[in-house]
C-alpha positions in Angstrom: 39.1 5.7 -78.3 42.5 4.3 -78.8 43.9 7.9 -79.3 42.8 9.1 -76.0 45.4 11.4 -74.3 47.1 11.2 -71.0 45.4 14.6 -70.1 41.9 13.2 -70.8 42.7 10.2 -68.7 44.1 12.3 -65.9 41.0 14.5 -66.0 38.8 11.5 -65.4 40.8 10.3 -62.4 41.1 13.8 -61.1 37.2 14.2 -61.1 37.0 10.9 -59.1 36.8 11.2 -55.3 38.4 7.8 -54.4 37.7 8.6 -50.6 34.1 8.4 -51.4 34.4 4.6 -52.1 36.4 4.0 -48.9 34.6 2.8 -45.8 32.5 5.8 -44.5 32.4 7.4 -48.0 29.3 8.3 -49.6 29.9 5.7 -52.4 31.0 2.9 -50.1 29.1 -0.4 -50.3 29.3 -3.8 -48.8 28.3 -7.2 -50.0 25.2 -6.9 -47.9 24.3 -3.7 -49.6 24.8 -5.4 -52.9 22.5 -8.4 -51.8 19.7 -5.9 -50.2 19.8 -3.1 -52.7 21.6 -3.8 -55.9 19.7 -1.0 -57.6 21.3 1.6 -55.3 24.9 0.1 -55.6 24.9 0.2 -59.3 25.2 3.8 -59.8 28.3 3.7 -57.3 30.0 1.0 -59.4 29.2 3.0 -62.6 30.7 6.2 -61.0 34.2 4.6 -60.6 33.8 2.7 -63.8 33.4 6.1 -65.8 36.6 7.4 -64.2 38.7 4.2 -65.0 37.1 3.7 -68.4 39.6 5.5 -70.4 42.6 3.5 -68.9 40.8 0.3 -69.8 40.3 1.5 -73.3 44.0 2.4 -73.7 45.0 -0.9 -72.3 42.6 -2.6 -74.8 44.6 -1.3 -77.6 48.1 -1.4 -76.1 50.1 -3.7 -78.5 52.4 -5.1 -75.8 49.6 -6.6 -73.8 48.9 -10.1 -75.1 45.5 -10.1 -77.4 43.7 -12.6 -75.1 44.2 -10.1 -72.1 43.0 -7.4 -74.4 40.0 -9.3 -75.6 39.0 -9.9 -71.9 39.3 -6.1 -71.3 37.1 -5.5 -74.3 34.5 -7.9 -73.1 34.5 -6.3 -69.5 34.3 -2.7 -71.0 31.5 -3.7 -73.5 29.6 -5.3 -70.6 30.2 -2.2 -68.3 29.0 0.2 -71.1 25.8 -1.7 -71.1 25.3 -1.5 -67.4 26.4 2.2 -67.2 25.1 3.8 -70.2 25.8 7.5 -70.9 29.7 7.6 -71.1 
């Protein structure tokens, strides 16, 4: 995935309706929503993760970013890939 193109990243971001995650949007959630219905919040988190995942993958492999930062990103994306299968 290190060779993902700018166009592919842009396509993921263009497909994301960021307003849907803002207050009043269909994918907006609050800490209370997380506490009361985590199963309903997870798909919303996964929706935005899927859109930003290509950016994270590029950063994981970007040589000017310190290795420990890239390792942290890799750990995060690995976790999120398990929580949000079906990329």
